[in-house]
PyMOL CGO cylinders between C-alpha atoms (Angstrom):
from pymol import cmd
from pymol.cgo import CYLINDER

trace = [
    CYLINDER, 11.19, -52.60, 5.86, 14.26, -52.00, 8.09, 0.3, 1, 1, 1, 1, 1, 1,
    CYLINDER, 14.26, -52.00, 8.09, 16.73, -53.60, 5.92, 0.3, 1, 1, 1, 1, 1, 1,
    CYLINDER, 16.73, -53.60, 5.92, 15.46, -51.36, 3.13, 0.3, 1, 1, 1, 1, 1, 1,
    CYLINDER, 15.46, -51.36, 3.13, 15.85, -48.39, 5.21, 0.3, 1, 1, 1, 1, 1, 1,
    CYLINDER, 15.85, -48.39, 5.21, 19.09, -48.91, 6.64, 0.3, 1, 1, 1, 1, 1, 1,
    CYLINDER, 19.09, -48.91, 6.64, 20.30, -50.10, 3.34, 0.3, 1, 1, 1, 1, 1, 1,
    CYLINDER, 20.30, -50.10, 3.34, 19.67, -46.98, 1.78, 0.3, 1, 1, 1, 1, 1, 1,
    CYLINDER, 19.67, -46.98, 1.78, 21.42, -45.04, 4.51, 0.3, 1, 1, 1, 1, 1, 1,
    CYLINDER, 21.42, -45.04, 4.51, 24.38, -47.38, 5.05, 0.3, 1, 1, 1, 1, 1, 1,
    CYLINDER, 24.38, -47.38, 5.05, 24.68, -48.32, 1.63, 0.3, 1, 1, 1, 1, 1, 1,
    CYLINDER, 24.68, -48.32, 1.63, 25.46, -45.10, 0.35, 0.3, 1, 1, 1, 1, 1, 1,
    CYLINDER, 25.46, -45.10, 0.35, 28.00, -44.32, 3.13, 0.3, 1, 1, 1, 1, 1, 1,
    CYLINDER, 28.00, -44.32, 3.13, 29.73, -47.29, 4.14, 0.3, 1, 1, 1, 1, 1, 1,
    CYLINDER, 29.73, -47.29, 4.14, 29.36, -50.20, 1.61, 0.3, 1, 1, 1, 1, 1, 1,
    CYLINDER, 29.36, -50.20, 1.61, 29.78, -50.49, -2.23, 0.3, 1, 1, 1, 1, 1, 1,
    CYLINDER, 29.78, -50.49, -2.23, 26.60, -51.49, -4.26, 0.3, 1, 1, 1, 1, 1, 1,
    CYLINDER, 26.60, -51.49, -4.26, 28.01, -55.19, -4.64, 0.3, 1, 1, 1, 1, 1, 1,
    CYLINDER, 28.01, -55.19, -4.64, 28.16, -55.47, -0.87, 0.3, 1, 1, 1, 1, 1, 1,
    CYLINDER, 28.16, -55.47, -0.87, 24.70, -53.88, -0.21, 0.3, 1, 1, 1, 1, 1, 1,
    CYLINDER, 24.70, -53.88, -0.21, 23.35, -56.18, -2.99, 0.3, 1, 1, 1, 1, 1, 1,
    CYLINDER, 23.35, -56.18, -2.99, 24.93, -59.32, -1.46, 0.3, 1, 1, 1, 1, 1, 1,
    CYLINDER, 24.93, -59.32, -1.46, 23.75, -58.51, 2.02, 0.3, 1, 1, 1, 1, 1, 1,
    CYLINDER, 23.75, -58.51, 2.02, 20.11, -58.29, 0.99, 0.3, 1, 1, 1, 1, 1, 1,
    CYLINDER, 20.11, -58.29, 0.99, 20.29, -61.05, -1.19, 0.3, 1, 1, 1, 1, 1, 1,
    CYLINDER, 20.29, -61.05, -1.19, 21.56, -63.34, 1.86, 0.3, 1, 1, 1, 1, 1, 1,
    CYLINDER, 21.56, -63.34, 1.86, 18.80, -61.72, 3.83, 0.3, 1, 1, 1, 1, 1, 1,
    CYLINDER, 18.80, -61.72, 3.83, 16.25, -62.86, 1.13, 0.3, 1, 1, 1, 1, 1, 1,
    CYLINDER, 16.25, -62.86, 1.13, 17.62, -66.22, 0.78, 0.3, 1, 1, 1, 1, 1, 1,
    CYLINDER, 17.62, -66.22, 0.78, 17.59, -66.95, 4.55, 0.3, 1, 1, 1, 1, 1, 1,
    CYLINDER, 17.59, -66.95, 4.55, 13.72, -65.97, 4.27, 0.3, 1, 1, 1, 1, 1, 1,
    CYLINDER, 13.72, -65.97, 4.27, 13.13, -68.18, 1.52, 0.3, 1, 1, 1, 1, 1, 1,
    CYLINDER, 13.13, -68.18, 1.52, 14.75, -71.18, 3.42, 0.3, 1, 1, 1, 1, 1, 1,
    CYLINDER, 14.75, -71.18, 3.42, 12.53, -70.26, 6.33, 0.3, 1, 1, 1, 1, 1, 1,
    CYLINDER, 12.53, -70.26, 6.33, 9.48, -70.02, 4.31, 0.3, 1, 1, 1, 1, 1, 1,
    CYLINDER, 9.48, -70.02, 4.31, 10.08, -73.80, 2.75, 0.3, 1, 1, 1, 1, 1, 1,
    CYLINDER, 10.08, -73.80, 2.75, 10.87, -75.07, 6.20, 0.3, 1, 1, 1, 1, 1, 1,
    CYLINDER, 10.87, -75.07, 6.20, 7.82, -73.95, 7.65, 0.3, 1, 1, 1, 1, 1, 1,
    CYLINDER, 7.82, -73.95, 7.65, 5.59, -75.58, 4.77, 0.3, 1, 1, 1, 1, 1, 1,
    CYLINDER, 5.59, -75.58, 4.77, 7.67, -78.86, 5.22, 0.3, 1, 1, 1, 1, 1, 1,
    CYLINDER, 7.67, -78.86, 5.22, 7.15, -78.78, 8.98, 0.3, 1, 1, 1, 1, 1, 1,
    CYLINDER, 7.15, -78.78, 8.98, 3.28, -78.06, 8.52, 0.3, 1, 1, 1, 1, 1, 1,
    CYLINDER, 3.28, -78.06, 8.52, 2.96, -81.19, 6.45, 0.3, 1, 1, 1, 1, 1, 1,
    CYLINDER, 2.96, -81.19, 6.45, 4.86, -83.19, 9.38, 0.3, 1, 1, 1, 1, 1, 1,
    CYLINDER, 4.86, -83.19, 9.38, 2.90, -81.21, 11.91, 0.3, 1, 1, 1, 1, 1, 1,
    CYLINDER, 2.90, -81.21, 11.91, -0.30, -82.42, 10.17, 0.3, 1, 1, 1, 1, 1, 1,
    CYLINDER, -0.30, -82.42, 10.17, 0.84, -86.21, 10.36, 0.3, 1, 1, 1, 1, 1, 1,
    CYLINDER, 0.84, -86.21, 10.36, 1.76, -85.86, 14.00, 0.3, 1, 1, 1, 1, 1, 1,
    CYLINDER, 1.76, -85.86, 14.00, -1.71, -84.44, 14.89, 0.3, 1, 1, 1, 1, 1, 1,
    CYLINDER, -1.71, -84.44, 14.89, -3.44, -87.46, 13.30, 0.3, 1, 1, 1, 1, 1, 1,
    CYLINDER, -3.44, -87.46, 13.30, -1.09, -90.01, 14.71, 0.3, 1, 1, 1, 1, 1, 1,
    CYLINDER, -1.09, -90.01, 14.71, -1.02, -88.47, 18.58, 0.3, 1, 1, 1, 1, 1, 1,
    CYLINDER, -1.02, -88.47, 18.58, -4.29, -86.71, 19.07, 0.3, 1, 1, 1, 1, 1, 1,
    CYLINDER, -4.29, -86.71, 19.07, -6.58, -89.73, 19.42, 0.3, 1, 1, 1, 1, 1, 1,
    CYLINDER, -6.58, -89.73, 19.42, -4.01, -91.42, 21.53, 0.3, 1, 1, 1, 1, 1, 1,
    CYLINDER, -4.01, -91.42, 21.53, -3.80, -88.32, 23.79, 0.3, 1, 1, 1, 1, 1, 1,
    CYLINDER, -3.80, -88.32, 23.79, -7.56, -88.18, 24.21, 0.3, 1, 1, 1, 1, 1, 1,
    CYLINDER, -7.56, -88.18, 24.21, -8.16, -91.78, 24.95, 0.3, 1, 1, 1, 1, 1, 1,
    CYLINDER, -8.16, -91.78, 24.95, -5.05, -92.34, 27.25, 0.3, 1, 1, 1, 1, 1, 1,
    CYLINDER, -5.05, -92.34, 27.25, -4.50, -89.30, 28.94, 0.3, 1, 1, 1, 1, 1, 1,
    CYLINDER, -4.50, -89.30, 28.94, -7.64, -87.24, 29.30, 0.3, 1, 1, 1, 1, 1, 1,
    CYLINDER, -7.64, -87.24, 29.30, -8.74, -86.57, 33.07, 0.3, 1, 1, 1, 1, 1, 1,
    CYLINDER, -8.74, -86.57, 33.07, -5.68, -88.61, 34.51, 0.3, 1, 1, 1, 1, 1, 1,
    CYLINDER, -5.68, -88.61, 34.51, -4.34, -87.78, 37.75, 0.3, 1, 1, 1, 1, 1, 1,
    CYLINDER, -4.34, -87.78, 37.75, -1.31, -85.22, 36.99, 0.3, 1, 1, 1, 1, 1, 1,
    CYLINDER, -1.31, -85.22, 36.99, -2.42, -84.58, 33.55, 0.3, 1, 1, 1, 1, 1, 1,
    CYLINDER, -2.42, -84.58, 33.55, -4.78, -81.76, 34.03, 0.3, 1, 1, 1, 1, 1, 1,
    CYLINDER, -4.78, -81.76, 34.03, -2.78, -79.64, 31.54, 0.3, 1, 1, 1, 1, 1, 1,
    CYLINDER, -2.78, -79.64, 31.54, -3.95, -82.03, 28.84, 0.3, 1, 1, 1, 1, 1, 1,
    CYLINDER, -3.95, -82.03, 28.84, -7.36, -82.23, 30.01, 0.3, 1, 1, 1, 1, 1, 1,
    CYLINDER, -7.36, -82.23, 30.01, -7.83, -78.47, 30.20, 0.3, 1, 1, 1, 1, 1, 1,
    CYLINDER, -7.83, -78.47, 30.20, -6.11, -78.22, 26.61, 0.3, 1, 1, 1, 1, 1, 1,
    CYLINDER, -6.11, -78.22, 26.61, -8.37, -80.98, 24.99, 0.3, 1, 1, 1, 1, 1, 1,
    CYLINDER, -8.37, -80.98, 24.99, -11.59, -79.19, 26.73, 0.3, 1, 1, 1, 1, 1, 1,
    CYLINDER, -11.59, -79.19, 26.73, -10.47, -75.63, 25.17, 0.3, 1, 1, 1, 1, 1, 1,
    CYLINDER, -10.47, -75.63, 25.17, -10.02, -77.32, 21.90, 0.3, 1, 1, 1, 1, 1, 1,
    CYLINDER, -10.02, -77.32, 21.90, -13.38, -78.96, 21.48, 0.3, 1, 1, 1, 1, 1, 1,
    CYLINDER, -13.38, -78.96, 21.48, -14.95, -75.77, 22.72, 0.3, 1, 1, 1, 1, 1, 1,
    CYLINDER, -14.95, -75.77, 22.72, -13.03, -73.28, 20.68, 0.3, 1, 1, 1, 1, 1, 1,
    CYLINDER, -13.03, -73.28, 20.68, -13.11, -75.31, 17.66, 0.3, 1, 1, 1, 1, 1, 1,
    CYLINDER, -13.11, -75.31, 17.66, -16.81, -76.57, 18.44, 0.3, 1, 1, 1, 1, 1, 1,
    CYLINDER, -16.81, -76.57, 18.44, -15.82, -80.35, 17.60, 0.3, 1, 1, 1, 1, 1, 1,
    CYLINDER, -15.82, -80.35, 17.60, -15.79, -83.49, 19.68, 0.3, 1, 1, 1, 1, 1, 1,
    CYLINDER, -15.79, -83.49, 19.68, -13.15, -86.23, 19.47, 0.3, 1, 1, 1, 1, 1, 1,
    CYLINDER, -13.15, -86.23, 19.47, -10.05, -86.39, 17.24, 0.3, 1, 1, 1, 1, 1, 1,
    CYLINDER, -10.05, -86.39, 17.24, -11.87, -87.96, 14.30, 0.3, 1, 1, 1, 1, 1, 1,
    CYLINDER, -11.87, -87.96, 14.30, -15.36, -88.06, 15.65, 0.3, 1, 1, 1, 1, 1, 1,
    CYLINDER, -15.36, -88.06, 15.65, -17.11, -88.31, 19.15, 0.3, 1, 1, 1, 1, 1, 1,
    CYLINDER, -17.11, -88.31, 19.15, -16.95, -91.86, 18.93, 0.3, 1, 1, 1, 1, 1, 1,
    CYLINDER, -16.95, -91.86, 18.93, -13.39, -91.57, 19.72, 0.3, 1, 1, 1, 1, 1, 1,
    CYLINDER, -13.39, -91.57, 19.72, -14.24, -91.06, 23.28, 0.3, 1, 1, 1, 1, 1, 1,
    CYLINDER, -14.24, -91.06, 23.28, -15.78, -94.64, 23.50, 0.3, 1, 1, 1, 1, 1, 1,
    CYLINDER, -15.78, -94.64, 23.50, -12.31, -96.12, 24.11, 0.3, 1, 1, 1, 1, 1, 1,
    CYLINDER, -12.31, -96.12, 24.11, -11.26, -93.43, 26.58, 0.3, 1, 1, 1, 1, 1, 1,
    CYLINDER, -11.26, -93.43, 26.58, -9.71, -94.39, 29.77, 0.3, 1, 1, 1, 1, 1, 1,
    CYLINDER, -9.71, -94.39, 29.77, -11.82, -91.44, 31.64, 0.3, 1, 1, 1, 1, 1, 1,
    CYLINDER, -11.82, -91.44, 31.64, -15.27, -92.77, 29.73, 0.3, 1, 1, 1, 1, 1, 1,
    CYLINDER, -15.27, -92.77, 29.73, -14.69, -96.07, 30.80, 0.3, 1, 1, 1, 1, 1, 1,
    CYLINDER, -14.69, -96.07, 30.80, -13.73, -95.18, 34.42, 0.3, 1, 1, 1, 1, 1, 1,
    CYLINDER, -13.73, -95.18, 34.42, -16.23, -94.68, 37.18, 0.3, 1, 1, 1, 1, 1, 1,
    CYLINDER, -16.23, -94.68, 37.18, -15.13, -90.94, 37.13, 0.3, 1, 1, 1, 1, 1, 1,
    CYLINDER, -15.13, -90.94, 37.13, -17.18, -90.25, 34.12, 0.3, 1, 1, 1, 1, 1, 1,
    CYLINDER, -17.18, -90.25, 34.12, -20.55, -91.03, 35.84, 0.3, 1, 1, 1, 1, 1, 1,
    CYLINDER, -20.55, -91.03, 35.84, -22.24, -92.59, 32.85, 0.3, 1, 1, 1, 1, 1, 1,
    CYLINDER, -22.24, -92.59, 32.85, -20.71, -90.03, 30.40, 0.3, 1, 1, 1, 1, 1, 1,
    CYLINDER, -20.71, -90.03, 30.40, -20.37, -91.02, 26.61, 0.3, 1, 1, 1, 1, 1, 1,
    CYLINDER, -20.37, -91.02, 26.61, -18.47, -87.78, 25.78, 0.3, 1, 1, 1, 1, 1, 1,
    CYLINDER, -18.47, -87.78, 25.78, -16.70, -85.27, 28.11, 0.3, 1, 1, 1, 1, 1, 1,
    CYLINDER, -16.70, -85.27, 28.11, -18.70, -82.24, 29.09, 0.3, 1, 1, 1, 1, 1, 1,
    CYLINDER, -18.70, -82.24, 29.09, -16.64, -80.00, 26.70, 0.3, 1, 1, 1, 1, 1, 1,
    CYLINDER, -16.64, -80.00, 26.70, -18.20, -81.86, 23.57, 0.3, 1, 1, 1, 1, 1, 1,
    CYLINDER, -18.20, -81.86, 23.57, -21.52, -80.28, 24.77, 0.3, 1, 1, 1, 1, 1, 1,
    CYLINDER, -21.52, -80.28, 24.77, -22.74, -77.30, 22.71, 0.3, 1, 1, 1, 1, 1, 1,
    CYLINDER, -22.74, -77.30, 22.71, -24.18, -75.76, 25.97, 0.3, 1, 1, 1, 1, 1, 1,
    CYLINDER, -24.18, -75.76, 25.97, -22.02, -77.06, 28.91, 0.3, 1, 1, 1, 1, 1, 1,
    CYLINDER, -22.02, -77.06, 28.91, -23.79, -78.02, 31.85, 0.3, 1, 1, 1, 1, 1, 1,
    CYLINDER, -23.79, -78.02, 31.85, -23.05, -80.53, 34.60, 0.3, 1, 1, 1, 1, 1, 1,
    CYLINDER, -23.05, -80.53, 34.60, -23.14, -84.20, 33.03, 0.3, 1, 1, 1, 1, 1, 1,
    CYLINDER, -23.14, -84.20, 33.03, -24.46, -83.09, 29.65, 0.3, 1, 1, 1, 1, 1, 1,
    CYLINDER, -24.46, -83.09, 29.65, -21.81, -85.61, 28.38, 0.3, 1, 1, 1, 1, 1, 1,
    CYLINDER, -21.81, -85.61, 28.38, -24.28, -88.44, 29.13, 0.3, 1, 1, 1, 1, 1, 1,
    CYLINDER, -24.28, -88.44, 29.13, -26.35, -87.80, 25.86, 0.3, 1, 1, 1, 1, 1, 1,
    CYLINDER, -26.35, -87.80, 25.86, -24.38, -87.69, 22.55, 0.3, 1, 1, 1, 1, 1, 1,
    CYLINDER, -24.38, -87.69, 22.55, -27.49, -86.79, 20.38, 0.3, 1, 1, 1, 1, 1, 1,
    CYLINDER, -27.49, -86.79, 20.38, -26.34, -84.18, 17.59, 0.3, 1, 1, 1, 1, 1, 1,
    CYLINDER, -26.34, -84.18, 17.59, -28.57, -81.51, 19.17, 0.3, 1, 1, 1, 1, 1, 1,
    CYLINDER, -28.57, -81.51, 19.17, -26.34, -81.96, 22.29, 0.3, 1, 1, 1, 1, 1, 1,
    CYLINDER, -26.34, -81.96, 22.29, -22.87, -82.26, 21.21, 0.3, 1, 1, 1, 1, 1, 1,
    CYLINDER, -22.87, -82.26, 21.21, -20.94, -81.25, 18.21, 0.3, 1, 1, 1, 1, 1, 1,
    CYLINDER, -20.94, -81.25, 18.21, -20.95, -84.08, 15.64, 0.3, 1, 1, 1, 1, 1, 1,
    CYLINDER, -20.95, -84.08, 15.64, -18.21, -82.57, 13.21, 0.3, 1, 1, 1, 1, 1, 1,
    CYLINDER, -18.21, -82.57, 13.21, -17.39, -84.52, 10.06, 0.3, 1, 1, 1, 1, 1, 1,
    CYLINDER, -17.39, -84.52, 10.06, -13.71, -85.08, 10.59, 0.3, 1, 1, 1, 1, 1, 1,
    CYLINDER, -13.71, -85.08, 10.59, -13.66, -84.44, 14.13, 0.3, 1, 1, 1, 1, 1, 1,
    CYLINDER, -13.66, -84.44, 14.13, -11.30, -81.89, 15.92, 0.3, 1, 1, 1, 1, 1, 1,
    CYLINDER, -11.30, -81.89, 15.92, -8.33, -82.56, 13.34, 0.3, 1, 1, 1, 1, 1, 1,
    CYLINDER, -8.33, -82.56, 13.34, -10.17, -81.62, 10.45, 0.3, 1, 1, 1, 1, 1, 1,
    CYLINDER, -10.17, -81.62, 10.45, -10.95, -78.27, 12.23, 0.3, 1, 1, 1, 1, 1, 1,
    CYLINDER, -10.95, -78.27, 12.23, -7.28, -77.94, 13.73, 0.3, 1, 1, 1, 1, 1, 1,
    CYLINDER, -7.28, -77.94, 13.73, -5.95, -78.51, 10.23, 0.3, 1, 1, 1, 1, 1, 1,
    CYLINDER, -5.95, -78.51, 10.23, -8.14, -76.17, 8.53, 0.3, 1, 1, 1, 1, 1, 1,
    CYLINDER, -8.14, -76.17, 8.53, -7.09, -73.50, 11.18, 0.3, 1, 1, 1, 1, 1, 1,
    CYLINDER, -7.09, -73.50, 11.18, -3.47, -73.91, 10.62, 0.3, 1, 1, 1, 1, 1, 1,
    CYLINDER, -3.47, -73.91, 10.62, -3.77, -73.93, 6.89, 0.3, 1, 1, 1, 1, 1, 1,
    CYLINDER, -3.77, -73.93, 6.89, -5.70, -70.67, 7.09, 0.3, 1, 1, 1, 1, 1, 1,
    CYLINDER, -5.70, -70.67, 7.09, -2.91, -68.93, 9.13, 0.3, 1, 1, 1, 1, 1, 1,
    CYLINDER, -2.91, -68.93, 9.13, -0.09, -70.54, 7.06, 0.3, 1, 1, 1, 1, 1, 1,
    CYLINDER, -0.09, -70.54, 7.06, -1.82, -68.96, 4.17, 0.3, 1, 1, 1, 1, 1, 1,
    CYLINDER, -1.82, -68.96, 4.17, -1.70, -65.70, 5.79, 0.3, 1, 1, 1, 1, 1, 1,
    CYLINDER, -1.70, -65.70, 5.79, 1.95, -65.90, 6.80, 0.3, 1, 1, 1, 1, 1, 1,
    CYLINDER, 1.95, -65.90, 6.80, 2.75, -66.78, 3.38, 0.3, 1, 1, 1, 1, 1, 1,
    CYLINDER, 2.75, -66.78, 3.38, 1.07, -63.95, 1.90, 0.3, 1, 1, 1, 1, 1, 1,
    CYLINDER, 1.07, -63.95, 1.90, 2.75, -61.53, 4.32, 0.3, 1, 1, 1, 1, 1, 1,
    CYLINDER, 2.75, -61.53, 4.32, 6.10, -63.18, 3.57, 0.3, 1, 1, 1, 1, 1, 1,
    CYLINDER, 6.10, -63.18, 3.57, 5.41, -62.79, -0.13, 0.3, 1, 1, 1, 1, 1, 1,
    CYLINDER, 5.41, -62.79, -0.13, 4.62, -59.19, 0.40, 0.3, 1, 1, 1, 1, 1, 1,
    CYLINDER, 4.62, -59.19, 0.40, 8.01, -58.63, 2.29, 0.3, 1, 1, 1, 1, 1, 1,
    CYLINDER, 8.01, -58.63, 2.29, 10.16, -60.32, -0.37, 0.3, 1, 1, 1, 1, 1, 1,
    CYLINDER, 10.16, -60.32, -0.37, 8.64, -58.04, -3.04, 0.3, 1, 1, 1, 1, 1, 1,
    CYLINDER, 8.64, -58.04, -3.04, 9.42, -55.12, -0.96, 0.3, 1, 1, 1, 1, 1, 1,
    CYLINDER, 9.42, -55.12, -0.96, 12.77, -56.25, -0.62, 0.3, 1, 1, 1, 1, 1, 1,
    CYLINDER, 12.77, -56.25, -0.62, 13.45, -57.25, -4.05, 0.3, 1, 1, 1, 1, 1, 1,
    CYLINDER, 13.45, -57.25, -4.05, 12.19, -53.81, -5.22, 0.3, 1, 1, 1, 1, 1, 1,
    CYLINDER, 12.19, -53.81, -5.22, 14.43, -52.12, -2.46, 0.3, 1, 1, 1, 1, 1, 1,
    CYLINDER, 14.43, -52.12, -2.46, 17.32, -54.29, -3.87, 0.3, 1, 1, 1, 1, 1, 1,
    CYLINDER, 17.32, -54.29, -3.87, 16.82, -53.18, -7.39, 0.3, 1, 1, 1, 1, 1, 1,
    CYLINDER, 16.82, -53.18, -7.39, 15.83, -49.28, -6.69, 0.3, 1, 1, 1, 1, 1, 1,
    CYLINDER, 15.83, -49.28, -6.69, 19.00, -49.10, -4.27, 0.3, 1, 1, 1, 1, 1, 1,
    CYLINDER, 19.00, -49.10, -4.27, 21.50, -50.82, -6.35, 0.3, 1, 1, 1, 1, 1, 1,
    CYLINDER, 21.50, -50.82, -6.35, 20.45, -48.82, -9.63, 0.3, 1, 1, 1, 1, 1, 1,
    CYLINDER, 20.45, -48.82, -9.63, 20.66, -45.83, -7.53, 0.3, 1, 1, 1, 1, 1, 1,
    CYLINDER, 20.66, -45.83, -7.53, 23.98, -46.34, -6.37, 0.3, 1, 1, 1, 1, 1, 1,
    CYLINDER, 23.98, -46.34, -6.37, 25.31, -47.80, -9.86, 0.3, 1, 1, 1, 1, 1, 1,
    CYLINDER, 25.31, -47.80, -9.86, 24.03, -44.42, -11.39, 0.3, 1, 1, 1, 1, 1, 1,
    CYLINDER, 24.03, -44.42, -11.39, 25.97, -42.48, -8.64, 0.3, 1, 1, 1, 1, 1, 1,
    CYLINDER, 25.97, -42.48, -8.64, 28.87, -44.31, -9.29, 0.3, 1, 1, 1, 1, 1, 1,
    CYLINDER, 28.87, -44.31, -9.29, 28.81, -43.62, -13.16, 0.3, 1, 1, 1, 1, 1, 1,
    CYLINDER, 28.81, -43.62, -13.16, 28.36, -40.04, -12.49, 0.3, 1, 1, 1, 1, 1, 1,
    CYLINDER, 28.36, -40.04, -12.49, 31.76, -38.10, -12.36, 0.3, 1, 1, 1, 1, 1, 1,
    CYLINDER, 31.76, -38.10, -12.36, 32.41, -36.42, -9.02, 0.3, 1, 1, 1, 1, 1, 1,
    CYLINDER, 32.41, -36.42, -9.02, 32.37, -32.63, -8.65, 0.3, 1, 1, 1, 1, 1, 1,
    CYLINDER, 32.37, -32.63, -8.65, 34.88, -31.13, -6.26, 0.3, 1, 1, 1, 1, 1, 1,
]
cmd.load_cgo(trace, "trace")
């Protein structure tokens, strides 16, 4: 939007058609590289999630000094309506569930459909979220959906830039071909 508007006004007064074309082409290529990097890093992010989420749930949940992790996991499970990284069974080996602090819970209370005190003692599907693939699947779907939206917006902006590039270049070239009248 802004490069096209500024390009029309500045391109006419300050730059030749070739300089303006080169500047817009450079901006377009930078955006293209950013889009490719976002896609590549999305694939890497997905792998990192699978590798580290289970470890985070089992080793860091509800530990002293790790309240930010506990709150994040609780929010993840409640917002995405899931339990565990791959399934609710992931919690069986959790340091928290195996500790006295869990008070006999088999999953944290944040896995419950309706959170009440010690609701995590019962892991029946009517009580907790039993989602195939667990929170990883839900989180990956969320990221994929938003990546699709960002990609569509990026393509729209790219089309606008290319159209602007072609229109302004052809306008500038047509102005240069006309003899100047004094």
